[in-house]
C-alpha positions, 0 to 999 in steps of 0.5 A: 508141764509134766514131770520129766524123766532124764536118761543118759547112758554115754559111751564115755563120761566127761564134764562138758557142754552137754552136762553144763547145759543139762544142769542149767536147764534143770536148775531153772526147771526146779525154780519153776517148781517142776519135777525131774528125775535122772536115770543114768550110768554117767558118773559125772551127771550122777555126781552133779545131781546128787551134789545139788540134792536132785533125784538121781538113780544109778542104773546100769546101761550099755555104752552107746553103740558108736564104736565097732566093739560096742555095736557088736556087743549091743544086741547081746545086752539090748534085751536085758537092758530093755527089760531093766529100763522098761520096769523103770519106765512103768514106775516113773510113768504110773507112780511118779506121774511122769510124761516127758522122756528126755533122751541124751544118748543113743542107747535109750533112743534106740531101745526106749523111744517106741515103748515110751510112746506106747506108755504115753510119754512124750519123747524128746531127743537132745542132740548135742553132737554133730552126727558123723561116722558113729551114725553114718556107718552105724548098722543101727542107723535105720532103727535110729531113723525109724524111732525119730518119727516117734520123737521130737528132736532138739538140736543145739545148732543149725549145723547139727540139724543140717547133718541130721537131715542129711542122714534122713531125719525129718527136718519137720521133727527137729527144733533148733534151740541154742544153748544159753548161759546164766548172765547173772552168774557170769557177770557177777564173777569178779571174785577170785581173780587175784587167787587165780593169777597167783595160782597160775603165776600169771604176770600182769605184764604178760599178754595172756591168750587162753583156751578151755577144752577137753584135751583130745585131738579133735580140739586142735590144741596142737595147732594153737601151740604152733600158732603161739610159736609163730606169734611169739616173735611179734607179741612180747611177753606172750603166754598161753593158758590151757584149761582142761584135761584129757588123753592128749595132755602129755603129748601136748606138753611134749609138743610145746617143749619141742616148739620151744614154748614150754615156758610160755604155756601153762597147762592148768588142768580142769577148773571148776570156775572158768570165768575167773580164768577168762577174766585174765585172758586178752584173747580167747581161742577155740581151735577145734579141728572139726564138728564143734556142735556149738561151743558153749565156752565161747558164750562165757568168753564173749559175756566177759567181753573177750574177743574170740578167735575160733575155727569156722567149723560146725556151729561156731559160725552161728555163735561168733560173728566173724570180724564183729565179735571175733575172728574165724579161721580155717581149721588146722591152719596154724599160720592163719591162726597165728596171724589172727592173734597178731592182728588182735594184739596190734589193735587193742581198740579192735579187741575192745570193740569185738569184746563189747559186741560179743557181750551184746550178742550173748545178751540178745541171743544166748541167755539161759532165760531164753533157752529155758523158755524155748524148752518149756514151750517145746515141752508143752506143745502137742507132739507131732504125729 
């Protein structure tokens, strides 16, 4: 396999599933003695690469043209950005002998795909997000479609692929590779549990439900709070732990107080070692409203033997097998979500069974080793013409 040049110029920066997946893939590539380089304006990914001693270079890049303001601004910076990145392509292609271009954001997909192919790069687009209005109404959509014929598209779920095909991307050029997690790391995470319990003031007498997500409207945590308010009558010592941060945090704290459950909900912010927290959950919940492309955190909960309750949106049904490894509920339906929590609370044997089957499902379908092997196979295939 040839050296890999990774590009990312996002609209906004946060540590989420795409970042975790990229870091996990690079770690395994490093163990295989493969070389990779990062060019990016993403402070999160740059920080994580540098912390690991991996080659990373900060390069100015316009934010992705996915909002009206950025779309209007993009043509004025596109030529300058192209010239800046063209010189980088030349350097990495001929001085670093790099032949694979790994594109994570829309900016480089629009600007560099065709020039990279001319230079002899094999171009891969990694699509972590289900396309929505940002592509459907985007005036650069024809250019995106045209450039896709010069790239191999890797989608993280069938839901992502289906939507790309809907927007005229050839299904023949799309390969679905599910995200995977490092089971050795997840299953070995036993230490630190007591410290987590003490820090969060979690009582061993409580029935703890947990969620981990970025606190935005799309993640639907407000519906989870309403479900908790309804379920507290039937679940003694109920407690909700919300891990994550984001623009909706203040509003969600207010909603919890308004619902009278402020004392039952703990907002603990962003946490580095989420597995230590998951160990203390009886049930894991992902209440996304819409367009969850995969849900990597679901794998972490399932690998720890936790039953999950999640909404049946996007790629989640590809991860969670309804009534087998967890329960799927309609999005924005607090009543049904509350009923699912009560159902699992009253059936401890069912929780244990779902947790065991969830772990088996991760072992079978969602290991990091499987994911990396599929990426490597894809990198080594001749690129379709």
